[in-house]
C-alpha positions, 0 to 999 in steps of 0.5 A: 570758289567765288569769282567776280566777272564784270558784264558788258555796259548797259547803255541806259540812262540809269544802268550801265554795265562794265565790258571787261568780262574775262570768263567763260561765256557758257556760264551766263544765263540765256534768254530765248531770244539768244538760243540761235546766236553763235557761242561767242556772242551769248554773253552780249545777247544776255546783257543786251536782252536784259537791258531791253526788258528793264528799259521798257519796264522802268517807271520812275515813281511819282514821289521820287520825281517830285522830290527831285531825288538824286541817289543810287539804288543797289540791287543784288539779284541772281539767276537760279539754277532753274532759270528764275530771276530772284532778288536777294536785296535792294537798298533804296531810299524810297520804298517806292523804288524797291517796289518798282524794281521788284515789279520789273523783275517779277515780269522777267521770264524764266530762262536757261540757267548759267552752266559750268562744265554743262551743270546748271549753277546759280549766278549772282549779280550786283547792280547799282541803279543811278537816280534820276534816269537822266543821269548817265554815269556808268554803273557796274554789274558784278557777277558773284558766282559760286561754282560747283566744280564737277569732278571727272570720273576716274575710270579704271581705278579701284574703289579703295584707291579713290577712298584713299584720296578722300581726306586729301580732297576736303578743301577749304573754300573762300570764306564769304561770311555764311553767317550773315544768311544763316539761321543763327541768332543775331546776338541780343545787343542794343547797340548791334540792333540799333545799326539796322532797326531803321531798315527793318522798320521802314514803312511797307516792310513785312518784318516782325520786330518784337519777337527777338532775337532775330535770325540773320536770314530774316534781317538780310533782306532789309539790311546788308551785313556784307556792305556794313562789314566791307565799309569798316574793314581796315588795311592790314599787313599781317596775319595778326592784324587781320585777326585783330581788326577784321576777321574771325580767329579761326574760320573754315568753309567747305562745300556744304558746311562752315564754322568759326571759332573766336576768343571773346573778352570782357576785360573791365577796370573801374572805380566806384567813387563812393566805395571803399574798394580800390577798383572794380573789375571784370575778367571774362574769357570766352570761347565762341563756336558757331557754324552751319551744316547745309543751308538749314542747320546751324549751331552756336555755343559760347562758354564764359569764365568770369571773375569780377567785383562791381560798384557797391549798389550792384554787389549788394543787389547780387548778394541779396538774390543769392541762392541761400547759403551755398552761393555768394551771389547771383550776378544779375543776368548771368548766374550763380557766383561763388566767392573769389579772393574775398571781395569778388565773385567767380561765375561761370556761364554757358550759352548755346542752341541748335537752329533748324529750319525744316521748311521755308516758314518754320524755324526750331531752336533748342538751347540755353539762353535768352529771349525778348518780346517787345519793341522797347528797351524794357519788356513787360512780357518777356525780357533778357535781364534774367540768367540764361535758361533751357528753352525750346522755341518754334517760329512760324512766319507766313503771309503777314503773321509771325507766331512764336511758341517758347517752352522754358525750364526755370529754377526757383533757388530760394532755400525755403523751396528747394529740397534734397540739395537741388533747386526747385524746377518750374516751367513756362510756356508762352505764345506770341502772335504778331500781325502786320495789319497794314504797312504801318500798323502791327498788333500782337497778342501774348499769353504765358503760363507758369506751372511747377512740378506738383504731383510729380507731373513734370513737364505737363504735356497739356502745355505743348499745345501750340494754339493760343489760349492757355487759360482754358488749359489752366482751368483743365489742369486745376484752378491753382495749377498754373499762373497765366498772364496775357498781353497786347502789343502794338506798333505804328510807323508814321514814316520811315523815321518815326514809330510809336509802340506799346504793351499792355499786360494783364496778370489777373482780370476781374472786371469788378475790381478793374473798373470798380475804381476802388484800387483793388489789389486784383487790378494787376496790370501794367502798360508801356508806351514809347517812341523811336526817332531814327536818323533824328534831325536828318543826322545819319545813324542818330537814333532817339528813344523815349519810353514810359513803363508802369506796373501795379503792385502784386503783378507777376506774383502769385499765392503759390510761392513758386508760381511767380513770374521769375527765374533764379531770383530775378524777374522774367519781365521788367527787372524792377518786378512790380509796383513802379513807374519809370521814364527812359530816354536814350540817344544812340549814334554811330559813325564808322567804327565809333559809337556812343550812347547816353541813357537816363532813367527816372523811376518811382518804386515801392518797397517793403519796410521789412523783409518779413513784414507787410507785402506792398507788391513790389517783390514778385517772390513774396506771396500775396497773402501778406498784403496789408489791404485789399483796396486803395492799392496804388503804384509806389505804395510802401517804402516809396523810393525815387531813383535816378540812373544815367549812363554814358558810353563811348567806344570803338569797334575793334573787330566788327566780325566778333563785335569786340569793342574798346569802350569808356563808360560813366554811371551815375545812380541816385537812390532815395527811399522814404525810409532807410531800411537794411536793404534799401537806403539812400545812396548815390554812386559815381562809377567809371569803367574802361574796358575791352568787351565782346558785345554779344549780350545785354548787361543791365546795371540800372536796377 
């Protein structure tokens, strides 16, 4: 049960505590200086002693004084059941203020913990700090306490009578949103991540922002989900209004466990102005179940039932990657679809995972879903634009390092590689090592290998090796037994508002071909450079992003037909495959429950003239043997195509707990190839949509 008790006022120039404590003073922690005081004065002694220690230590950072800063620092801390002070969260405009608060609490001694019925308990406090120190406005420390009630022994009762009451004694505690500090993934939603991206990327943080999805527990120390949720709450009068605007559909929290059940939606209706279809639509219903058992084990599952039809260009692409003749299409990013009412698709999707942290530094996940590596809108290493897949992931975080190992089971669904009515299985394993070199600079090293079930070897245990450098393993299993790529990432934080980032991918490295200057087809690489501007032009929550990507022809493909860097006829990296360059510009803004974003993408791409003709290096599912020449290879070769995509969306967050949004969007797309072919021809689209969507995954329409 959670109760809130104010402490006495701290008469400091910058700290002040309330004087209205109503609870039992024996619950308060106790400094050594207070051991001899009378019982009824223990509370006052605790607050007075803490006041003196903080007052003696606080030093206003020089940069704060020079800027004449006026504001507030909010500190969430607790005295643990073993008597140690522990900071849970600090919200401050200057990292120097955070450092100062951390320094002060680091000097506080171990004390006697708070108790309840003689049992040590954790006691939590919230403390606003007014800056500058001359300000004498009262601040309040609120006690946020989870009380473990120790049940009295039942003396003289028989054991079977006690057990007969066991079911009735299962009680529901007050729901305090345990997801926000759990090992559950933050859903991959660009809009959701933009809410805290500036917080985790402040200069001096030791956060690793490239390996996604993040855990709630990773982000909570930099961003207060509770305060964000509190600020978005609506005043309601009924059960229905609570569930619609503020809460989970069903929630339960016990002593050591919790779970929630929600109903998800993606109901859209729109019009492609250049289509003969009357309307476009999507009709998705989803069941979302998540929860935790103890502090370190969590689970998440979502099952979707979907029907829809989309703009003509999207439908054509979905049908072009269909799995042979048994499926009508593959809906990009979702899954295999069957026909529905003649002109639409029916495509069920299921995702979920188990998350377990056996130690402070380690998190294990096993499930069916997606992953992403990079700081950009795109990733040239591992992206979330393909359909979900089974995976096992090991995250290890310590010192200034985060090390991510991911093993995946993928499918090749083309009829030419399937057999016995089942899809061809292949496997991928990758390592990503992220290192915060300084408080501003992060670098990362990535490697990945793809292999298939040739010689009935199945999942090759050689690739369970969690140590970097797969290339040596690849050679030990056979020169053509796998397809390995490597990559580098980097990020530099110029200040709290501006950072730059990049990626460099190498698919096949031959120094003679790369540096020979002849444009060899073996020079297979790509790179990304980008910049982000948070709270742009001093406008709170206006975020701007500019990104450039390019990938040379034949990158991600392979002479062995199944060893391309793809899954279910979709790329596991950039959704355009290879043989392209593009420029991406994005603006995002949020205020309260309202949000908006604008996106523009200009690209140059190279396609094949005929599906079974010469291979110019864009389609990663073709083999390299069909290439028309050895040298003189350039980006955009083949059927050179200019494409432009723009999207504007505005919306209102109906329920911030489930991220249910009401939105309207407009897409303009222009596609202009050099030569019109059956699959690639000149066309433009104007696509309007309005809908209600539970935003828990990224859906890319910019192919």
